[in-house]
C-alpha positions in Angstrom: 88.2 146.8 93.0 89.1 148.9 95.9 88.1 147.8 99.3 85.6 150.7 99.5 83.9 149.8 96.2 80.8 147.6 96.7 79.4 145.5 93.8 75.8 146.4 92.9 73.9 143.3 92.0 71.1 144.1 89.3 68.3 142.2 91.2 67.5 143.4 94.6 66.6 139.8 95.9 70.5 138.8 94.9 71.8 142.1 96.8 69.5 141.1 99.8 70.4 137.4 99.7 74.1 138.3 99.7 73.5 140.9 102.9 71.8 137.7 104.7 74.5 135.2 103.7 77.3 137.8 104.8 75.7 138.4 108.3 75.5 134.8 109.1 79.0 134.3 108.1 79.9 137.2 110.4 77.8 135.9 113.3 79.7 132.5 113.0 83.1 134.1 112.6 82.2 136.2 115.6 81.2 133.2 117.6 84.4 131.3 116.8 86.8 134.1 117.6 85.1 134.9 121.0 84.9 131.5 121.6 88.7 131.1 121.1 89.6 134.5 122.8 87.8 133.1 126.2 89.2 129.4 126.0 92.8 131.5 125.8 91.8 133.3 128.7 90.8 136.7 127.8 88.3 138.7 129.8 84.9 140.1 128.7 86.1 143.6 128.8 89.4 142.6 126.4 86.8 140.7 123.8 84.5 143.8 123.8 87.3 146.3 123.4 88.2 144.3 120.4 85.0 143.7 118.9 84.3 147.6 119.6 81.1 147.0 122.0 80.6 147.1 125.7 81.3 144.4 128.2 77.8 143.9 128.7 76.8 143.3 125.0 79.5 140.7 124.5 78.6 139.0 128.0 74.8 138.9 127.0 75.5 137.6 123.3 77.9 135.0 123.8 77.9 133.8 128.0 75.0 131.1 127.4 76.3 129.6 124.5 80.0 129.6 125.7 79.0 128.0 129.0 77.0 125.4 127.1 80.4 124.7 125.1 82.0 124.0 128.1 84.3 126.9 128.0 85.6 128.4 131.5 84.7 132.0 131.9 86.8 134.5 133.7 85.2 136.2 136.7 86.0 139.6 137.6 88.8 140.3 140.0 
């Protein structure tokens, strides 16, 4: 199946459940990737650019969790 083709389950409940599962998976993948990048010394702007969002958006979404996980965050120079 080509990448742009999306399967269409017959039951809308199945389709919606799949959307929820994919969103949760995407969130977990993003959390892990952002944490790895920050542990490796990436800056907020670098992470934001890679995700296609603003620095403020990525900071708001991830800073508290990263601090709680003991990640040393870079400060602006």
